[in-house]
N, C-alpha and C positions, 0 to 999 in steps of 0.2 A: 510260815511267814513269807517265804520267798514266793510261793504260788499266789499269795494274796497281793504282793507287790506287782506280780505279772498281771493279775486280774485287774488291778487298779490302772495299770498302764494301758491295758486293752480297752477299758471303758473310756479313758481319757482320749484315746485315739479312734474312738467310734468303731471299734472292732468287737468281736465276740470270741470268748474262749469256751470251747466245748470240752468240758472236763471229762465227759464220757469217752471221747476219742483221744484223750491225752494219755501218755505213758511216761513212766519214770524209768531211767536206766542209771545204775550206779557203776561207774567205771572203777575197776580195781587193777592192780598190777598182777597179771597172771603168772609172772615169773617168780615172784616172791611167795613162798609157801606159808607165811605167817597169816594168822587169822586177822581179819579186819572187822571191826565193829561197825556194822552198817546202821544208818539212821533208821528210825521207825518209818514204815511205809505210810503214805498218805491214805486216808480212809476211802477217798473217792477216785483215786488215780492208781491204776494197776502198775506194778513194778515188773519189768521184763528183763530177760537176760540178753536179748538181741533186739535191735530196732532197725527198721528199714527207713532210711532217710534219703530222699531224692533218688530212689532206686538202688541204693547201696546198703547192704545189710551189715551192720556193725554190732559186734558182741560186746559184752561188758568188760572183756579183757582186751579190747581193741584188736581182736583177731578178725581176719577177713575170710577165714576158711569157709564159713557158712555162705558168704557171698559168692566165693569162687565155686562152691558146689552148685549153687543155684544157676550161675552163669553156664557152667559146664553142662548141666542137665538140659538147660534151655537150648544150648548150641547143639547138643546131641540130637534132640528132636528136630531141630532145624536142618541138620545135615541129613537126617532120614527123609525129611520132606523134599530136600533138594534131589536126593537119589530117586524119589518117586517121580519128581518132575523130569529127571533125565530119562527114566523108563517110559514116560509118556511122550518123549520125543522133543523136549525143549533143547534148543541148540546150545553149544558150549559157551558162546559169548553171553547169552542170556543167563545161563547157569552161573557164570562167573560174576555177573552183576548182582544176581540174587545173593550169592555167597558173600560178596563184599558188603552189600547193604545190610544183610541180616546177621550173619555170623560174626563178621569182623566188627560190625557196629556194636553187637552185644559184648564182645570181648573188650573193646576199647572204650565203652561208655564210662566216662568219668575216671578213666585209668590214671591220669596224672594226679588225681586226688587220693586214690586208694592204693596205688601200686607201691608206694613207699612203706605202707603198713603191712603189705602182704609178705608172708614167709617165703623162703626160697622154694619150698615144696609147692606152695600155691602157684608161684610164678612158673615153675616147671610144668605144672598141670595145665595152665592156660596156654603155654607154648606148645604142649603136646596136642591140644585141641586144634590150634592153628596149623600145626604140621599135618595133622590127620586130614584136615580139609584140603591142604595143598597136595598131599599124597594121593587123594582120590581124584586128582587131576581136575579140580574145579577152576 
């Protein structure tokens, strides 16, 4: 019934709703171990455990561990690319600019929105990546 209301709103505002690209996520309290009766899934919309919204991966328990994993993997490959650039003779000033724009940009993207939901372990992992970049004298 709710998706029909959204479909009507979409039509009234001259928009289109692509149901094949839509996904449903049901948020639950991951700390409570009691079982929750979930509503029946919609026939034409897939139900997912995690969803990427504006570049931030959010799980059904509001955990950001998956997002932090993705960011750390991406930063690790960027740090390797920066080391390759250094080996090819790029000067330190240019390397620092690349590091700030790529690695720090990835680490800080939308951080004010998701940092409060991150666990202490996830925060420490992000800080470790930042320190690793500093330590390699970028």
